[in-house]
N, C-alpha and C positions, 0 to 999 in steps of 0.2 A: 758668248753673250749674242743672244738674240737683239735683232733689229726693233727696235720698239713701236714700229708705224707700220700698219698696213692700210691699203687702200679702202676707202669706204665709195658709197654711190656717187659722192661728189668730186672725187679726185679723178683728172683726167689723164695725170701720167705721174708715174713714180719710178725711179731709178735709184735703187739702193747701190748699184755700181759694187755689188760684194761679187767680184769674180767676172762679172760681163755687165752689158750696159741694157740689160732687158727692160721691159716695162713691165713692171709689177700689177698694171691693172689689166682689165680685159680690152683696152684700146687698141692695141698692137703698135704701140709707139717704140718698138725694138731700136736700138740705137747701132749703128758700124762704128766700131773702134779703128784709129788709125794710130799708130804708136802709142798704144796705152800699156801699161802695164799693171799687173793687179797682185797686190800683195798686202799682208796683215800690216808691214810698216805704214803703208798708205792709207790704212783703214783705222776708223773710230771704233766699230764696231767688230767688223770682220775684215775681210780685205776691202781694199779701196782702190779707186783708179790712182795712177801716177801719170802724169803729163811731162812730159820731156822739155817743154818750155818753147818749142819751136813747132815741129809738125806735128804732134800731138791734137786730136780731137775726136769728139763722139757726134755722129751725125745721125739725125733721125729724119727719115725720109719724110714727103708729102703725107700728110695725116689731118684730117678733120682736127683733132685734137690741138692742132698747132694754128688753127685759126679762129680764134675764141670772138664770138660777137660782144662780148663785154671785156670790163677789165679782168685782169688775172693777176694771181699772188705766185710769185716763185721765190722758193726758199732753199739753200743750199748751206751746205757748210765746207769749206775749204781750208787747207794749210798752207799759205801762203811762203814760197821759199826766197822772197824778195819783193822789192817795189814794183810796181807795175810801169810799164812804159805808157805813153800817151796813145800808143796805137794799139795795146793789148785790147783784147775782148773776152770777156768769162762766157757769156752767153748772146747768142747773135741768131737773128732770124732773118736769114738770106733775102726774101722778098715773098710779095704777094702770090707770084706765080709759082714760084719754087720754095714754099713754106718749110725750111729745114731748119732744125736747132742745131748750133754748134757750140759745144763746151771747148773753149780752147785752152789755153795753159794755165798752170799751177804757177800762181803771180807769185 
């Protein structure tokens, strides 16, 4: 089954996580995986990213798309494997000087 969404001119970043963390837009926001496993067991349409609950993350390096001038909308699907802890982060922007997007563990 094909993934039902492709980027439009208004999409600044799109990560299908179907075997990799590449950005499907022309904006170059490809991710770097740390302790990520991709398989059809993890995916809804094809392959999905499996996070191990402790060291897994997807980092997106400094990119203008991560410093929006206005409000943004972030949407994603996830399949939690348990209740979150108070220190868990799903999406995190490190800081203004080093804007990186981290996607942490599968809760």
